[in-house]
ZAMI-572604 format. One record per residue (C-alpha): residue number from 1; residue in three letters; y, x, z. Coordinates in steps of 0.1 Angstrom, whole numbers. Example, Ala and Ser with C-alpha at 12.3 -4.5 7.8 and 13.67 -1.06 7.14 Angstrom:
+-----+-----+-------+-------+-------+
|   k |   r |     Y |     X |     Z |
+-----+-----+-------+-------+-------+
|   1 | ALA |   -45 |   123 |    78 |
|   2 | SER |   -11 |   137 |    71 |
+-----+-----+-------+-------+-------+
# end
This chain:
+-----+-----+-------+-------+-------+
|   k |   r |     Y |     X |     Z |
+-----+-----+-------+-------+-------+
|   1 | UNK |   334 |  -321 |  -336 |
|   2 | UNK |   349 |  -352 |  -321 |
|   3 | UNK |   380 |  -349 |  -300 |
|   4 | UNK |   396 |  -370 |  -273 |
|   5 | UNK |   420 |  -383 |  -299 |
|   6 | UNK |   390 |  -395 |  -320 |
|   7 | UNK |   376 |  -414 |  -290 |
|   8 | UNK |   410 |  -430 |  -284 |
|   9 | UNK |   413 |  -441 |  -320 |
|  10 | UNK |   378 |  -455 |  -321 |
|  11 | UNK |   382 |  -475 |  -288 |
|  12 | UNK |   418 |  -485 |  -291 |
|  13 | UNK |   427 |  -470 |  -258 |
|  14 | UNK |   453 |  -443 |  -251 |
|  15 | UNK |   443 |  -407 |  -247 |
|  16 | UNK |   454 |  -410 |  -211 |
|  17 | UNK |   430 |  -439 |  -204 |
|  18 | UNK |   402 |  -420 |  -222 |
|  19 | UNK |   408 |  -389 |  -201 |
|  20 | UNK |   409 |  -410 |  -169 |
|  21 | UNK |   377 |  -427 |  -178 |
|  22 | UNK |   359 |  -394 |  -185 |
|  23 | UNK |   371 |  -381 |  -151 |
|  24 | UNK |   360 |  -412 |  -133 |
|  25 | UNK |   395 |  -423 |  -121 |
|  26 | UNK |   394 |  -455 |  -100 |
|  27 | UNK |   423 |  -472 |  -118 |
|  28 | UNK |   402 |  -476 |  -150 |
|  29 | UNK |   380 |  -508 |  -151 |
|  30 | UNK |   343 |  -505 |  -153 |
|  31 | UNK |   343 |  -524 |  -186 |
|  32 | UNK |   368 |  -500 |  -201 |
|  33 | UNK |   348 |  -470 |  -188 |
|  34 | UNK |   316 |  -483 |  -204 |
|  35 | UNK |   333 |  -489 |  -238 |
|  36 | UNK |   347 |  -453 |  -238 |
|  37 | UNK |   314 |  -438 |  -226 |
|  38 | UNK |   295 |  -456 |  -254 |
|  39 | UNK |   320 |  -442 |  -280 |
|  40 | UNK |   315 |  -407 |  -264 |
|  41 | UNK |   278 |  -410 |  -268 |
|  42 | UNK |   280 |  -423 |  -304 |
|  43 | UNK |   304 |  -396 |  -315 |
|  44 | UNK |   288 |  -368 |  -297 |
|  45 | UNK |   320 |  -358 |  -279 |
|  46 | UNK |   318 |  -328 |  -255 |
|  47 | UNK |   348 |  -323 |  -232 |
|  48 | UNK |   361 |  -288 |  -229 |
|  49 | UNK |   354 |  -276 |  -194 |
|  50 | UNK |   384 |  -253 |  -192 |
|  51 | UNK |   407 |  -281 |  -204 |
|  52 | UNK |   392 |  -304 |  -179 |
|  53 | UNK |   398 |  -280 |  -151 |
|  54 | UNK |   434 |  -275 |  -160 |
|  55 | UNK |   441 |  -313 |  -163 |
|  56 | UNK |   422 |  -324 |  -132 |
|  57 | UNK |   427 |  -293 |  -110 |
|  58 | UNK |   389 |  -293 |  -105 |
|  59 | UNK |   361 |  -269 |  -115 |
|  60 | UNK |   336 |  -298 |  -115 |
|  61 | UNK |   311 |  -275 |   -96 |
|  62 | UNK |   296 |  -277 |   -61 |
|  63 | UNK |   282 |  -247 |   -42 |
|  64 | UNK |   247 |  -250 |   -27 |
|  65 | UNK |   236 |  -228 |     2 |
|  66 | UNK |   203 |  -227 |    21 |
|  67 | UNK |   204 |  -213 |    56 |
|  68 | UNK |   171 |  -211 |    74 |
|  69 | UNK |   156 |  -182 |    93 |
|  70 | UNK |   123 |  -181 |    73 |
|  71 | UNK |   142 |  -182 |    40 |
|  72 | UNK |   118 |  -206 |    23 |
|  73 | UNK |   146 |  -225 |     5 |
|  74 | UNK |   136 |  -247 |   -23 |
|  75 | UNK |    99 |  -237 |   -20 |
|  76 | UNK |    98 |  -262 |     9 |
|  77 | UNK |    91 |  -296 |    -5 |
|  78 | UNK |   115 |  -313 |    20 |
|  79 | UNK |   144 |  -292 |     9 |
|  80 | UNK |   136 |  -294 |   -28 |
|  81 | UNK |   134 |  -332 |   -26 |
|  82 | UNK |   168 |  -334 |    -9 |
|  83 | UNK |   184 |  -311 |   -35 |
|  84 | UNK |   169 |  -331 |   -63 |
|  85 | UNK |   184 |  -363 |   -49 |
|  86 | UNK |   217 |  -346 |   -43 |
|  87 | UNK |   218 |  -332 |   -78 |
|  88 | UNK |   211 |  -366 |   -94 |
|  89 | UNK |   240 |  -382 |   -75 |
|  90 | UNK |   264 |  -353 |   -81 |
|  91 | UNK |   257 |  -352 |  -118 |
|  92 | UNK |   265 |  -389 |  -121 |
|  93 | UNK |   300 |  -380 |  -110 |
|  94 | UNK |   302 |  -351 |  -135 |
|  95 | UNK |   294 |  -322 |  -112 |
|  96 | UNK |   272 |  -292 |  -118 |
|  97 | UNK |   256 |  -272 |   -89 |
|  98 | UNK |   260 |  -234 |   -83 |
|  99 | UNK |   233 |  -219 |   -60 |
| 100 | UNK |   244 |  -189 |   -39 |
| 101 | UNK |   222 |  -159 |   -43 |
| 102 | UNK |   208 |  -143 |   -11 |
| 103 | UNK |   218 |  -109 |   -27 |
| 104 | UNK |   254 |  -116 |   -16 |
| 105 | UNK |   244 |  -103 |    18 |
| 106 | UNK |   238 |   -69 |     2 |
| 107 | UNK |   271 |   -69 |   -17 |
| 108 | UNK |   294 |   -71 |    13 |
| 109 | UNK |   307 |  -105 |     3 |
| 110 | UNK |   304 |  -138 |    22 |
| 111 | UNK |   292 |  -171 |     9 |
| 112 | UNK |   326 |  -185 |    14 |
| 113 | UNK |   342 |  -157 |    -6 |
| 114 | UNK |   317 |  -162 |   -34 |
| 115 | UNK |   323 |  -200 |   -35 |
| 116 | UNK |   360 |  -195 |   -33 |
| 117 | UNK |   359 |  -170 |   -62 |
| 118 | UNK |   339 |  -196 |   -82 |
| 119 | UNK |   365 |  -222 |   -73 |
| 120 | UNK |   339 |  -248 |   -63 |
| 121 | UNK |   353 |  -282 |   -54 |
| 122 | UNK |   329 |  -286 |   -25 |
| 123 | UNK |   299 |  -271 |    -7 |
| 124 | UNK |   266 |  -285 |     5 |
| 125 | UNK |   246 |  -266 |    30 |
| 126 | UNK |   210 |  -273 |    39 |
| 127 | UNK |   208 |  -256 |    73 |
| 128 | UNK |   182 |  -253 |   100 |
| 129 | UNK |   199 |  -223 |   115 |
| 130 | UNK |   229 |  -234 |   136 |
| 131 | UNK |   236 |  -198 |   146 |
| 132 | UNK |   243 |  -186 |   111 |
| 133 | UNK |   279 |  -172 |   111 |
| 134 | UNK |   282 |  -177 |    73 |
| 135 | UNK |   277 |  -214 |    78 |
| 136 | UNK |   303 |  -215 |   106 |
| 137 | UNK |   328 |  -197 |    84 |
| 138 | UNK |   324 |  -223 |    57 |
| 139 | UNK |   326 |  -252 |    82 |
| 140 | UNK |   359 |  -237 |    95 |
| 141 | UNK |   374 |  -233 |    60 |
| 142 | UNK |   395 |  -258 |    40 |
| 143 | UNK |   368 |  -264 |    13 |
| 144 | UNK |   351 |  -299 |    15 |
| 145 | UNK |   317 |  -294 |    30 |
| 146 | UNK |   286 |  -314 |    40 |
| 147 | UNK |   258 |  -300 |    61 |
| 148 | UNK |   223 |  -314 |    60 |
| 149 | UNK |   197 |  -311 |    88 |
| 150 | UNK |   222 |  -303 |   116 |
| 151 | UNK |   238 |  -328 |   140 |
| 152 | UNK |   263 |  -309 |   161 |
| 153 | UNK |   290 |  -295 |   139 |
| 154 | UNK |   327 |  -301 |   133 |
| 155 | UNK |   323 |  -314 |    97 |
| 156 | UNK |   304 |  -340 |    76 |
| 157 | UNK |   267 |  -341 |    85 |
| 158 | UNK |   236 |  -359 |    73 |
| 159 | UNK |   204 |  -357 |    93 |
| 160 | UNK |   172 |  -377 |   100 |
| 161 | UNK |   168 |  -396 |   133 |
| 162 | UNK |   145 |  -370 |   147 |
| 163 | UNK |   145 |  -383 |   183 |
| 164 | UNK |   133 |  -417 |   171 |
| 165 | UNK |   108 |  -399 |   148 |
| 166 | UNK |    93 |  -381 |   179 |
| 167 | UNK |    91 |  -414 |   198 |
| 168 | UNK |    74 |  -431 |   168 |
| 169 | UNK |    47 |  -405 |   167 |
| 170 | UNK |    39 |  -406 |   204 |
| 171 | UNK |    40 |  -444 |   206 |
| 172 | UNK |    16 |  -447 |   176 |
| 173 | UNK |    -9 |  -422 |   192 |
| 174 | UNK |    -7 |  -441 |   225 |
| 175 | UNK |   -13 |  -474 |   207 |
| 176 | UNK |   -46 |  -459 |   196 |
| 177 | UNK |   -55 |  -452 |   232 |
| 178 | UNK |   -45 |  -416 |   235 |
| 179 | UNK |   -30 |  -403 |   267 |
| 180 | UNK |   -37 |  -366 |   264 |
| 181 | UNK |   -10 |  -360 |   237 |
| 182 | UNK |     3 |  -325 |   229 |
| 183 | UNK |    32 |  -314 |   207 |
| 184 | UNK |    33 |  -285 |   184 |
| 185 | UNK |    71 |  -281 |   182 |
| 186 | UNK |    94 |  -266 |   156 |
| 187 | UNK |   117 |  -238 |   168 |
| 188 | UNK |   139 |  -253 |   195 |
| 189 | UNK |   169 |  -233 |   182 |
| 190 | UNK |   169 |  -256 |   152 |
| 191 | UNK |   185 |  -290 |   156 |
| 192 | UNK |   155 |  -307 |   140 |
| 193 | UNK |   130 |  -289 |   163 |
| 194 | UNK |   150 |  -296 |   194 |
| 195 | UNK |   155 |  -333 |   186 |
| 196 | UNK |   118 |  -339 |   179 |
| 197 | UNK |   110 |  -323 |   213 |
| 198 | UNK |   134 |  -347 |   229 |
| 199 | UNK |   117 |  -376 |   212 |
| 200 | UNK |    83 |  -364 |   223 |
| 201 | UNK |    94 |  -360 |   259 |
| 202 | UNK |   113 |  -393 |   260 |
| 203 | UNK |    83 |  -413 |   247 |
| 204 | UNK |    60 |  -396 |   271 |
| 205 | UNK |    83 |  -404 |   300 |
| 206 | UNK |    88 |  -440 |   289 |
| 207 | UNK |    50 |  -444 |   287 |
| 208 | UNK |    46 |  -426 |   321 |
| 209 | UNK |    23 |  -400 |   305 |
| 210 | UNK |    23 |  -365 |   320 |
| 211 | UNK |    29 |  -336 |   297 |
| 212 | UNK |     0 |  -313 |   308 |
| 213 | UNK |     4 |  -276 |   311 |
| 214 | UNK |     2 |  -259 |   277 |
| 215 | UNK |     6 |  -292 |   258 |
| 216 | UNK |    42 |  -284 |   246 |
| 217 | UNK |    38 |  -254 |   224 |
| 218 | UNK |    62 |  -236 |   201 |
| 219 | UNK |    51 |  -237 |   165 |
| 220 | UNK |    79 |  -215 |   152 |
| 221 | UNK |    95 |  -220 |   118 |
| 222 | UNK |    74 |  -249 |   105 |
| 223 | UNK |    49 |  -229 |    85 |
| 224 | UNK |    12 |  -235 |    79 |
| 225 | UNK |     2 |  -202 |    96 |
| 226 | UNK |    23 |  -210 |   127 |
| 227 | UNK |     8 |  -244 |   129 |
| 228 | UNK |   -27 |  -229 |   128 |
| 229 | UNK |   -19 |  -203 |   155 |
| 230 | UNK |    -4 |  -230 |   177 |
| 231 | UNK |   -34 |  -253 |   173 |
| 232 | UNK |   -57 |  -224 |   182 |
| 233 | UNK |   -39 |  -220 |   215 |
| 234 | UNK |   -43 |  -257 |   222 |
| 235 | UNK |   -80 |  -255 |   215 |
| 236 | UNK |   -84 |  -227 |   240 |
| 237 | UNK |   -71 |  -249 |   269 |
| 238 | UNK |   -96 |  -261 |   295 |
| 239 | UNK |   -85 |  -297 |   289 |
| 240 | UNK |   -81 |  -300 |   251 |
| 241 | UNK |   -57 |  -328 |   239 |
| 242 | UNK |   -72 |  -357 |   220 |
| 243 | UNK |   -41 |  -361 |   199 |
| 244 | UNK |   -13 |  -338 |   186 |
| 245 | UNK |    21 |  -346 |   173 |
| 246 | UNK |    31 |  -318 |   150 |
| 247 | UNK |    68 |  -313 |   141 |
| 248 | UNK |    62 |  -306 |   104 |
| 249 | UNK |    36 |  -314 |    78 |
| 250 | UNK |    31 |  -278 |    68 |
| 251 | UNK |    23 |  -270 |   105 |
| 252 | UNK |     0 |  -300 |   107 |
| 253 | UNK |   -20 |  -287 |    77 |
| 254 | UNK |   -24 |  -254 |    96 |
| 255 | UNK |   -34 |  -273 |   127 |
| 256 | UNK |   -61 |  -293 |   108 |
| 257 | UNK |   -75 |  -260 |    94 |
| 258 | UNK |   -78 |  -246 |   129 |
| 259 | UNK |   -96 |  -276 |   142 |
| 260 | UNK |  -121 |  -275 |   113 |
| 261 | UNK |  -126 |  -238 |   118 |
| 262 | UNK |  -136 |  -246 |   154 |
| 263 | UNK |  -163 |  -269 |   141 |
| 264 | UNK |  -144 |  -301 |   151 |
| 265 | UNK |  -132 |  -330 |   130 |
| 266 | UNK |   -99 |  -348 |   123 |
| 267 | UNK |   -95 |  -376 |   134 |
| 268 | UNK |  -130 |  -380 |   151 |
| 269 | UNK |  -124 |  -353 |   177 |
| 270 | UNK |   -86 |  -348 |   175 |
| 271 | UNK |   -60 |  -370 |   159 |
| 272 | UNK |   -31 |  -353 |   141 |
| 273 | UNK |     3 |  -367 |   131 |
| 274 | UNK |    28 |  -347 |   111 |
| 275 | UNK |    65 |  -350 |   102 |
| 276 | UNK |    83 |  -350 |    68 |
| 277 | UNK |    58 |  -369 |    45 |
| 278 | UNK |    57 |  -341 |    19 |
| 279 | UNK |    39 |  -350 |   -13 |
| 280 | UNK |     8 |  -329 |    -3 |
| 281 | UNK |     3 |  -351 |    28 |
| 282 | UNK |   -13 |  -379 |     8 |
| 283 | UNK |   -38 |  -355 |    -9 |
| 284 | UNK |   -52 |  -333 |    18 |
| 285 | UNK |   -84 |  -342 |    37 |
| 286 | UNK |   -80 |  -362 |    57 |
| 287 | UNK |   -48 |  -378 |    43 |
| 288 | UNK |   -21 |  -370 |    68 |
| 289 | UNK |    -5 |  -397 |    90 |
| 290 | UNK |    31 |  -386 |    93 |
| 291 | UNK |    68 |  -395 |   100 |
| 292 | UNK |    86 |  -399 |    67 |
| 293 | UNK |   121 |  -385 |    62 |
| 294 | UNK |   140 |  -404 |    35 |
| 295 | UNK |   149 |  -374 |    13 |
| 296 | UNK |   164 |  -397 |   -14 |
| 297 | UNK |   188 |  -413 |    10 |
| 298 | UNK |   197 |  -380 |    27 |
| 299 | UNK |   206 |  -365 |    -7 |
| 300 | UNK |   225 |  -397 |   -17 |
| 301 | UNK |   245 |  -398 |    15 |
| 302 | UNK |   253 |  -361 |    13 |
| 303 | UNK |   266 |  -365 |   -22 |
| 304 | UNK |   286 |  -396 |   -13 |
| 305 | UNK |   303 |  -379 |    17 |
| 306 | UNK |   311 |  -348 |    -3 |
| 307 | UNK |   326 |  -368 |   -32 |
| 308 | UNK |   347 |  -388 |    -8 |
| 309 | UNK |   362 |  -356 |     6 |
| 310 | UNK |   368 |  -341 |   -29 |
| 311 | UNK |   386 |  -373 |   -41 |
| 312 | UNK |   407 |  -376 |    -9 |
| 313 | UNK |   414 |  -339 |    -9 |
| 314 | UNK |   407 |  -336 |    28 |
| 315 | UNK |   377 |  -327 |    50 |
| 316 | UNK |   361 |  -355 |    69 |
| 317 | UNK |   344 |  -351 |   103 |
| 318 | UNK |   316 |  -378 |   103 |
| 319 | UNK |   279 |  -380 |   104 |
| 320 | UNK |   251 |  -401 |    89 |
| 321 | UNK |   219 |  -405 |   109 |
| 322 | UNK |   191 |  -415 |    84 |
| 323 | UNK |   162 |  -437 |    97 |
| 324 | UNK |   126 |  -424 |    96 |
| 325 | UNK |    94 |  -443 |    91 |
| 326 | UNK |    58 |  -440 |   103 |
| 327 | UNK |    33 |  -435 |    74 |
| 328 | UNK |    -2 |  -444 |    85 |
| 329 | UNK |   -31 |  -426 |    66 |
| 330 | UNK |   -64 |  -411 |    78 |
| 331 | UNK |   -57 |  -383 |   103 |
| 332 | UNK |   -54 |  -405 |   134 |
| 333 | UNK |   -80 |  -427 |   150 |
| 334 | UNK |   -86 |  -446 |   182 |
| 335 | UNK |   -96 |  -425 |   211 |
| 336 | UNK |  -134 |  -426 |   217 |
+-----+-----+-------+-------+-------+
# end
């Protein structure tokens, strides 16, 4: 098996330069790195993880935690897409991911204790539950951390521009002639849910449109079933809305099912616009008009912020607000 000395001999560089290149030090030129990496590939060199840890004082691992009340985790396509983007960018820098097990709660050990025991170099938290004490404990620790999908914490944050997303949805529906616009909201205790409600209210106010009684309804934790139940309540109103902005694509799918079960059509009778742009949105009937969250950019920015903290060996308090985009498909139509 090839050693670091074999790589140094083949490339003509010192073992120190080879080691720095393999550990992505900034004082090694890109040309030198590429030559060394090419030799590594040709010779099948595999660095010893324990030796790397001793020389760099790093474990080359990042802890991953999901914190959401409905405990969907990676089953939700929005979360899984973010983690996939984060993983790709972290792996480019030589890092592996460690996922915290939910069973820790039954073992009388905190997530922070678990990650500290595993000696992770940093932590990424995908969090829609700002009240989670486990998350607060990690935020207040000295371990570098980045939190995704929250926007009011004393650490590095990456989140979508949810207020603008709410406004985009309402303004698009209004451009189609709708004035009786309702909102099936996500749980207002989550930052995402609260911000989308703000966007909805702000757009309605700017357009001088009243929010009729019963038109702002809690859709809970963004599930298909909760979307269906919320839509059923809207359909029971004396003055049924002609358009509904739904705070998540899963809830929007449930809302469409409720409308169809009532014998009505989307978008002929009621226009529906979702939020997230999950892959399924382009394949349901009708194809879902929605507000797209840029999961690739969210994952990239989260990895970039965490790497910066690990390299500088200090926590950063900063935030990245990621733009959203209106995706027009088939579930909205001009008001009759």
